LOSETI-441652 format. One record per residue (C-alpha): residue number from 0; residue in one letter; y, x, z. Coordinates in pm, 1 decimal. Layout:
! residues N
NUM,A,Y,X,Z
...
***
This chain:
! residues 446
0,X,-2708.6,-569.7,-727.6
1,X,-2713.1,-949.7,-760.3
2,X,-2674.8,-1073.2,-1119.6
3,X,-2449.2,-1370.1,-1191.9
4,X,-2460.1,-1593.7,-1496.2
5,X,-2121.7,-1657.2,-1660.0
6,X,-1938.5,-1961.2,-1526.5
7,X,-1745.2,-2168.4,-1779.7
8,X,-1422.2,-2350.7,-1705.3
9,X,-1593.9,-2687.8,-1722.6
10,X,-1867.6,-2562.4,-1491.2
11,X,-1606.7,-2443.1,-1243.0
12,X,-1433.9,-2779.2,-1228.2
13,X,-1771.5,-2945.0,-1183.1
14,X,-1840.2,-2690.3,-908.5
15,X,-1978.2,-2848.5,-596.4
16,X,-2097.1,-3185.3,-729.2
17,X,-2423.6,-3256.3,-555.1
18,X,-2688.1,-3501.8,-663.1
19,X,-2582.8,-3858.3,-609.1
20,X,-2906.8,-3943.0,-437.9
21,X,-2864.1,-3702.5,-146.3
22,X,-2873.3,-3870.5,190.8
23,X,-2543.1,-3875.2,371.3
24,X,-2700.6,-3744.7,689.3
25,X,-2851.8,-3448.6,501.6
26,X,-2509.3,-3347.7,371.2
27,X,-2364.2,-3363.4,716.8
28,X,-2624.0,-3128.5,861.3
29,X,-2627.1,-2873.9,573.4
30,X,-2557.0,-2522.4,702.4
31,X,-2384.3,-2231.4,534.3
32,X,-2649.4,-1993.4,389.1
33,X,-2479.2,-1687.1,543.0
34,X,-2421.8,-1826.3,893.0
35,X,-2514.6,-2104.6,1129.6
36,X,-2181.5,-2280.7,1073.6
37,X,-2169.8,-2629.5,917.8
38,X,-2127.8,-2637.8,539.0
39,X,-1894.0,-2908.5,410.4
40,X,-2011.4,-3143.0,132.0
41,X,-1974.1,-2982.2,-207.8
42,X,-1708.9,-3222.7,-335.6
43,X,-1500.4,-3148.8,-24.3
44,X,-1544.0,-2773.6,-70.3
45,X,-1443.5,-2812.4,-434.7
46,X,-1123.9,-2993.5,-333.8
47,X,-1045.3,-2729.7,-73.5
48,X,-1092.2,-2445.1,-320.3
49,X,-864.3,-2613.6,-573.1
50,X,-598.3,-2649.3,-301.7
51,X,-631.2,-2281.2,-216.7
52,X,-599.9,-2188.3,-585.1
53,X,-280.2,-2393.4,-621.0
54,X,-148.1,-2244.5,-296.9
55,X,-219.4,-1896.8,-429.9
56,X,9.0,-1959.5,-726.5
57,X,286.4,-2120.4,-523.3
58,X,284.7,-1853.3,-250.2
59,X,269.5,-1554.2,-482.8
60,X,532.0,-1698.7,-713.7
61,X,761.2,-1787.6,-422.8
62,X,712.0,-1447.2,-259.3
63,X,774.8,-1239.6,-571.1
64,X,1062.0,-1462.7,-669.6
65,X,1264.0,-1322.5,-380.3
66,X,1119.2,-1002.1,-231.7
67,X,1174.3,-769.6,-531.4
68,X,1521.3,-920.7,-573.6
69,X,1610.0,-824.7,-216.2
70,X,1609.0,-455.0,-306.7
71,X,1806.9,-513.9,-626.6
72,X,2060.6,-751.0,-467.2
73,X,2135.4,-551.3,-154.8
74,X,2104.3,-200.4,-303.6
75,X,2252.5,-240.7,-651.5
76,X,2486.0,-538.5,-600.7
77,X,2604.5,-484.6,-242.5
78,X,2568.8,-105.3,-225.0
79,X,2326.1,-80.5,69.2
80,X,2111.5,232.4,99.8
81,X,1762.8,189.1,-47.7
82,X,1617.9,328.4,277.1
83,X,1772.5,41.7,477.4
84,X,1602.8,-219.2,259.0
85,X,1282.2,-17.0,267.8
86,X,1301.7,-20.9,647.7
87,X,1342.6,-400.0,658.5
88,X,1058.6,-458.0,411.9
89,X,843.6,-206.0,597.9
90,X,903.7,-378.2,932.0
91,X,820.0,-715.1,776.7
92,X,499.4,-574.8,630.1
93,X,394.7,-399.4,950.3
94,X,472.2,-694.7,1176.1
95,X,311.2,-956.5,952.1
96,X,-14.5,-774.9,903.1
97,X,-36.6,-667.5,1267.6
98,X,11.9,-1024.7,1384.3
99,X,-241.5,-1141.2,1123.9
100,X,-507.8,-1024.3,1370.8
101,X,-387.9,-1302.2,1602.2
102,X,-374.0,-1550.7,1315.2
103,X,-731.7,-1472.7,1221.0
104,X,-857.6,-1503.3,1579.2
105,X,-677.3,-1835.7,1621.1
106,X,-833.4,-1961.5,1296.9
107,X,-1180.2,-1888.5,1435.8
108,X,-1098.3,-2102.1,1738.7
109,X,-868.2,-2372.8,1599.6
110,X,-961.4,-2395.7,1231.7
111,X,-779.6,-2267.9,924.4
112,X,-573.0,-2568.7,817.3
113,X,-352.9,-2597.7,1126.1
114,X,-260.3,-2228.2,1113.5
115,X,-182.7,-2239.7,739.7
116,X,48.3,-2541.0,782.1
117,X,244.6,-2385.3,1069.7
118,X,276.4,-2054.6,884.8
119,X,407.1,-2221.0,570.7
120,X,669.5,-2413.2,771.5
121,X,804.1,-2089.8,917.9
122,X,802.6,-1913.5,579.0
123,X,1008.8,-2198.4,425.7
124,X,1279.3,-2149.7,689.3
125,X,1277.5,-1770.5,656.0
126,X,1311.2,-1739.1,279.5
127,X,1558.3,-2027.7,245.6
128,X,1768.0,-1875.1,524.3
129,X,1810.8,-1550.3,328.4
130,X,2074.8,-1733.6,124.5
131,X,2296.8,-1680.8,431.2
132,X,2196.9,-1321.7,515.6
133,X,2513.4,-1118.4,464.7
134,X,2448.6,-832.1,707.4
135,X,2164.4,-607.8,822.2
136,X,2080.5,-785.6,1153.7
137,X,2059.6,-1128.6,990.6
138,X,1839.3,-1006.5,707.2
139,X,1614.3,-826.1,956.1
140,X,1573.6,-1138.1,1174.1
141,X,1479.4,-1350.2,872.5
142,X,1236.7,-1084.3,751.3
143,X,1070.5,-1089.0,1094.3
144,X,1053.0,-1469.9,1079.9
145,X,893.1,-1446.8,734.7
146,X,641.6,-1200.2,879.3
147,X,543.1,-1439.6,1158.6
148,X,490.0,-1720.1,907.3
149,X,279.3,-1502.7,680.4
150,X,67.7,-1380.0,970.4
151,X,-34.1,-1737.6,1047.2
152,X,-154.8,-1834.2,698.7
153,X,-283.4,-1505.1,555.9
154,X,-616.6,-1447.0,734.6
155,X,-693.0,-1820.8,774.5
156,X,-658.6,-1867.0,395.9
157,X,-889.6,-1572.5,323.4
158,X,-1141.2,-1690.9,583.3
159,X,-1130.9,-2045.0,441.4
160,X,-1225.3,-1910.1,98.7
161,X,-1521.9,-1726.3,247.7
162,X,-1630.7,-2038.9,438.5
163,X,-1599.0,-2267.3,134.5
164,X,-1800.4,-2041.5,-99.5
165,X,-2146.0,-1890.7,-99.9
166,X,-2208.9,-1522.1,-165.5
167,X,-2298.3,-1596.4,-528.9
168,X,-1988.2,-1809.1,-590.2
169,X,-1740.9,-1578.7,-417.6
170,X,-1682.3,-1307.3,-682.9
171,X,-1607.3,-1566.7,-949.5
172,X,-1372.9,-1757.2,-723.0
173,X,-1184.2,-1437.7,-640.4
174,X,-1154.6,-1378.5,-1015.7
175,X,-999.7,-1723.0,-1061.3
176,X,-776.5,-1654.5,-764.0
177,X,-667.9,-1333.2,-936.3
178,X,-564.3,-1535.2,-1241.1
179,X,-349.5,-1763.3,-1022.7
180,X,-204.4,-1455.0,-857.0
181,X,-116.4,-1322.0,-1200.9
182,X,53.7,-1647.9,-1292.3
183,X,258.3,-1628.6,-973.8
184,X,348.5,-1268.2,-1041.6
185,X,462.4,-1370.4,-1390.7
186,X,678.5,-1671.2,-1316.1
187,X,816.8,-1567.8,-976.3
188,X,998.7,-1246.8,-1075.7
189,X,1112.0,-1392.5,-1410.5
190,X,1270.0,-1690.0,-1234.3
191,X,1408.9,-1469.7,-957.9
192,X,1566.6,-1213.6,-1192.6
193,X,1718.9,-1493.3,-1402.4
194,X,1867.4,-1670.9,-1098.7
195,X,1987.6,-1339.8,-952.5
196,X,2236.4,-1313.6,-1238.2
197,X,2385.0,-1640.8,-1112.9
198,X,2355.3,-1629.1,-733.1
199,X,2105.9,-1475.4,-490.7
200,X,2127.4,-1794.2,-280.9
201,X,1957.3,-1987.6,-561.8
202,X,1670.8,-1738.1,-549.9
203,X,1632.8,-1791.5,-175.0
204,X,1641.1,-2170.8,-191.3
205,X,1392.3,-2199.3,-476.6
206,X,1156.4,-1949.3,-313.1
207,X,1161.2,-2161.4,2.1
208,X,1097.9,-2466.4,-215.9
209,X,777.2,-2319.0,-354.1
210,X,645.9,-2263.7,-1.5
211,X,752.1,-2618.0,87.7
212,X,538.7,-2749.6,-199.8
213,X,242.2,-2545.2,-74.9
214,X,299.7,-2690.3,272.3
215,X,285.9,-3047.9,144.6
216,X,-27.6,-2989.7,-65.7
217,X,-205.7,-2817.8,222.9
218,X,-118.9,-3085.1,476.6
219,X,-241.1,-3364.7,248.8
220,X,-540.2,-3225.6,62.7
221,X,-691.5,-2921.5,239.1
222,X,-1000.1,-3024.2,441.2
223,X,-1044.3,-2909.5,799.1
224,X,-1276.2,-2611.9,755.5
225,X,-1446.1,-2421.8,1036.6
226,X,-1422.7,-2048.2,962.4
227,X,-1575.0,-1905.7,1280.3
228,X,-1751.2,-1982.6,1604.5
229,X,-1513.7,-2189.5,1817.1
230,X,-1717.0,-2156.4,2135.6
231,X,-1621.3,-1792.0,2195.7
232,X,-1313.1,-1637.1,2353.6
233,X,-1005.6,-1564.9,2142.3
234,X,-1077.3,-1191.3,2149.9
235,X,-1449.1,-1218.5,2070.1
236,X,-1421.8,-1178.3,1693.1
237,X,-1152.6,-910.8,1718.4
238,X,-1376.0,-704.1,1947.8
239,X,-1665.7,-741.0,1704.1
240,X,-1450.7,-612.2,1417.7
241,X,-1299.5,-324.3,1615.7
242,X,-1646.0,-202.7,1719.9
243,X,-1776.1,-217.3,1362.7
244,X,-1732.1,146.6,1253.1
245,X,-1804.2,105.7,881.0
246,X,-1566.4,-190.6,866.6
247,X,-1288.6,-4.5,1050.7
248,X,-1335.9,298.5,824.1
249,X,-1301.5,67.5,525.1
250,X,-986.0,-81.3,675.0
251,X,-831.9,263.3,726.9
252,X,-907.0,376.6,371.2
253,X,-775.5,56.7,213.1
254,X,-433.9,157.2,350.6
255,X,-408.7,382.1,44.8
256,X,-450.0,80.5,-183.3
257,X,-170.0,-108.5,-11.0
258,X,50.7,201.6,-4.4
259,X,41.1,189.9,-384.3
260,X,49.4,-188.0,-423.2
261,X,374.8,-242.7,-233.4
262,X,558.9,-22.0,-483.1
263,X,574.9,-345.0,-685.2
264,X,840.0,-463.2,-439.9
265,X,1051.1,-149.4,-396.9
266,X,1007.9,161.3,-615.6
267,X,894.8,1.9,-941.1
268,X,1188.7,-243.9,-963.6
269,X,1437.4,34.6,-887.4
270,X,1277.8,269.5,-1141.7
271,X,1267.3,-2.9,-1407.5
272,X,1637.1,-75.9,-1372.7
273,X,1720.8,296.4,-1365.5
274,X,1539.4,357.7,-1696.2
275,X,1658.9,43.0,-1872.9
276,X,2001.4,-22.8,-1713.1
277,X,1907.3,-392.5,-1719.1
278,X,1808.7,-616.9,-1428.5
279,X,1597.9,-821.2,-1667.3
280,X,1359.2,-527.2,-1695.0
281,X,1231.0,-610.6,-1345.7
282,X,1090.1,-935.0,-1479.3
283,X,935.1,-746.7,-1772.2
284,X,749.4,-517.9,-1529.5
285,X,595.9,-818.2,-1357.1
286,X,529.4,-988.4,-1689.5
287,X,320.1,-693.2,-1810.3
288,X,134.1,-679.1,-1478.3
289,X,71.4,-1051.1,-1478.6
290,X,-33.3,-1093.0,-1840.9
291,X,-294.3,-820.4,-1796.5
292,X,-420.4,-994.8,-1483.0
293,X,-429.4,-1340.4,-1644.0
294,X,-597.2,-1230.0,-1966.6
295,X,-833.8,-962.2,-1838.8
296,X,-918.6,-1055.7,-1478.2
297,X,-1216.9,-1283.4,-1541.3
298,X,-1379.2,-1092.1,-1831.2
299,X,-1339.0,-751.9,-1664.6
300,X,-1476.5,-871.1,-1329.9
301,X,-1771.8,-1044.0,-1499.2
302,X,-1846.1,-730.2,-1702.5
303,X,-1822.7,-503.5,-1398.7
304,X,-2031.1,-722.1,-1165.7
305,X,-2327.8,-677.4,-1402.5
306,X,-2291.1,-299.0,-1385.4
307,X,-2126.6,-193.9,-1058.3
308,X,-2145.6,-302.9,-697.3
309,X,-1823.8,-448.4,-546.8
310,X,-1757.7,-129.5,-347.1
311,X,-1803.3,99.3,-648.0
312,X,-1580.6,-123.2,-858.8
313,X,-1312.5,-115.5,-587.8
314,X,-1321.8,265.8,-582.6
315,X,-1280.8,269.4,-960.6
316,X,-989.8,26.6,-944.8
317,X,-799.8,225.3,-682.3
318,X,-846.4,548.0,-879.5
319,X,-709.4,381.4,-1194.9
320,X,-410.0,248.7,-997.2
321,X,-337.1,602.3,-876.4
322,X,-347.0,740.3,-1229.3
323,X,-111.8,465.6,-1350.4
324,X,150.1,525.1,-1080.2
325,X,117.5,903.2,-1101.0
326,X,180.4,892.3,-1476.0
327,X,527.5,746.7,-1416.6
328,X,624.2,1104.3,-1328.0
329,X,600.3,1176.8,-1702.2
330,X,797.2,872.0,-1818.5
331,X,1144.1,936.5,-1954.4
332,X,1202.2,591.2,-2104.8
333,X,1126.6,230.0,-2016.9
334,X,850.1,175.3,-2281.5
335,X,654.9,467.6,-2134.4
336,X,686.9,313.5,-1790.0
337,X,542.4,-12.4,-1922.8
338,X,229.6,174.2,-2033.7
339,X,197.0,325.3,-1685.3
340,X,239.7,-19.6,-1529.4
341,X,-33.3,-152.9,-1760.6
342,X,-276.8,114.3,-1637.8
343,X,-179.5,37.2,-1277.8
344,X,-233.0,-335.3,-1339.1
345,X,-584.6,-292.0,-1477.2
346,X,-678.8,-88.0,-1170.9
347,X,-518.8,-340.6,-938.4
348,X,-704.5,-642.0,-1076.4
349,X,-1035.5,-455.0,-1036.5
350,X,-958.8,-330.0,-685.9
351,X,-816.6,-649.8,-537.6
352,X,-1091.1,-890.0,-650.0
353,X,-1364.2,-658.6,-523.0
354,X,-1179.5,-572.6,-201.7
355,X,-1203.1,-932.4,-81.6
356,X,-1571.4,-945.0,-172.0
357,X,-1644.7,-623.1,19.3
358,X,-1458.7,-744.0,329.3
359,X,-1641.2,-1079.2,321.2
360,X,-1975.8,-897.4,287.8
361,X,-1910.9,-670.6,584.9
362,X,-1767.8,-947.8,805.0
363,X,-1984.3,-1118.1,1067.3
364,X,-2005.6,-1485.0,957.4
365,X,-1921.8,-1617.6,1305.4
366,X,-1596.6,-1418.6,1311.9
367,X,-1464.5,-1427.1,955.3
368,X,-1108.2,-1509.5,1057.2
369,X,-1097.1,-1217.6,1299.9
370,X,-1244.4,-975.8,1046.1
371,X,-991.4,-1073.8,780.4
372,X,-718.1,-1052.5,1041.8
373,X,-819.7,-701.7,1146.6
374,X,-849.0,-595.8,781.3
375,X,-482.4,-687.9,743.1
376,X,-400.2,-382.5,956.1
377,X,-453.9,-186.1,633.3
378,X,-169.6,-377.5,471.5
379,X,37.7,-349.9,789.1
380,X,35.8,28.6,804.2
381,X,-37.1,112.8,441.7
382,X,212.8,-140.0,311.0
383,X,471.7,-59.4,577.1
384,X,452.1,312.8,505.6
385,X,451.7,242.9,133.1
386,X,771.7,39.3,154.9
387,X,954.1,287.7,376.1
388,X,830.9,616.8,229.0
389,X,852.5,478.8,-123.7
390,X,1221.0,400.9,-76.5
391,X,1287.9,731.9,101.2
392,X,1112.5,928.2,-173.8
393,X,1311.8,736.8,-433.2
394,X,1640.3,824.1,-259.9
395,X,1532.8,1189.6,-237.7
396,X,1437.1,1193.3,-605.2
397,X,1788.4,1076.8,-693.5
398,X,1980.4,1310.2,-463.6
399,X,1762.3,1615.2,-539.0
400,X,1721.2,1550.6,-909.4
401,X,1341.4,1529.5,-882.8
402,X,1244.1,1202.0,-1057.1
403,X,871.9,1287.1,-1061.7
404,X,843.7,1337.6,-683.4
405,X,776.0,978.5,-565.2
406,X,510.8,911.1,-827.2
407,X,319.6,1233.1,-772.9
408,X,304.7,1168.3,-398.2
409,X,206.1,801.8,-439.4
410,X,-61.4,889.5,-694.7
411,X,-205.6,1158.1,-465.6
412,X,-231.1,908.0,-178.0
413,X,-422.6,667.0,-401.9
414,X,-667.8,930.3,-523.8
415,X,-734.4,1040.3,-165.0
416,X,-812.1,679.7,-69.6
417,X,-1049.0,640.6,-365.1
418,X,-1233.9,958.3,-267.9
419,X,-1269.5,842.6,93.8
420,X,-1404.5,503.8,-15.2
421,X,-1655.5,672.1,-244.9
422,X,-1785.6,876.0,49.9
423,X,-1806.6,558.3,264.7
424,X,-1997.0,385.4,-13.6
425,X,-2256.6,663.3,-19.3
426,X,-2302.8,624.6,356.0
427,X,-2344.2,245.5,332.0
428,X,-2596.3,277.4,48.9
429,X,-2806.2,524.9,247.6
430,X,-2785.0,312.4,563.6
431,X,-2889.1,-2.0,376.6
432,X,-3188.3,182.0,233.9
433,X,-3299.8,299.3,579.5
434,X,-3267.1,-13.8,791.6
435,X,-3372.1,-375.8,765.3
436,X,-3079.2,-620.9,796.3
437,X,-3067.6,-820.5,1116.8
438,X,-3104.1,-1192.8,1065.3
439,X,-2768.7,-1370.8,1077.2
440,X,-2564.6,-1070.6,962.6
441,X,-2438.9,-984.5,618.0
442,X,-2542.9,-666.4,439.5
443,X,-2295.0,-533.3,181.5
444,X,-2416.7,-503.1,-176.1
445,X,-2295.6,-145.5,-215.3
***
């Protein structure tokens, strides 16, 4: 496994400064070490990565400002069935991640920036419009609109990160990105739960405002980055990914991760309010999750990357997540639930950072956008099923007096996914030992 020296904060913000004496023509012709695509000058890559870090905070904060509040507002305040909100959130998840395949393929052909800008524009309209969603059809239409917007910026953003970093830089950048994610997960739900006590419309407008800020920053500062070969057909990269059996097996197994992760938006908020009888407890759940991510993300990832491969670390993270969610079955009070959420959060920060690294390692460099788009199918089906079945299981647990049921089922799904990924890892290790990598492809460090 490749060893990485620690990267200080000052070193990160100096990241990408080349020697002043380099010839301008040499910079222009520099190629990415993992592909034959042009590599932007380091100062430009540095600027682009900073933009993507800021966008990560704004998008995660804006998303979690409103999405968890949808279930609380419509179920607890307006008396809708939890299953109806789970259906809407599940459709949004399924549609967004399915369409992300198209977004990724378009990014390979048209570049990442254009797709990100268009997607953010649509997301602004969708989340702001939820201030006026008073019935099921209207909320469903806006959720679908939000899905279309997300599908256009999701894979292009991930592919842009891969194109702007080298293999050695990538794990550390994903760690920093995890910190920004944690900040978004902290501030978004706290702001949303506070504004929900005043008016849900304020939540919707401010959420849209965060995406509007990301739109402006992207349009002004993000460089035009080529993430794939633009001389191939639109379906070229998608066909490469679909024919890649190890990659598709990985995608299928990661569904278990997303099945657990989306409980942050449906089952966990409902359980928190049920145990505490206080809407403010929803923000506390996200605060615990986020503080653990912010404080522990970088040191844990640095410690693990010296000891475990990205795939092995991801397996460990998913197993820890499953234990955390499964332990909620034993919780009878809100403080006990916070401990379970803390365990879940540690597993999540390990799994998510390494998941992106594994996907980038398996992806063909000339089709990064398509690979990240196809990988979103895991979130489409895993997240969609997690939203719907999570809400259905929660309703059943209430009506049948079986509070442990949802958490035992969710935990079992996570453990099954971890086991499957461990088996896949053993196969990839043995295959890597038996064959010599083909020039121009990327071999996973398993």
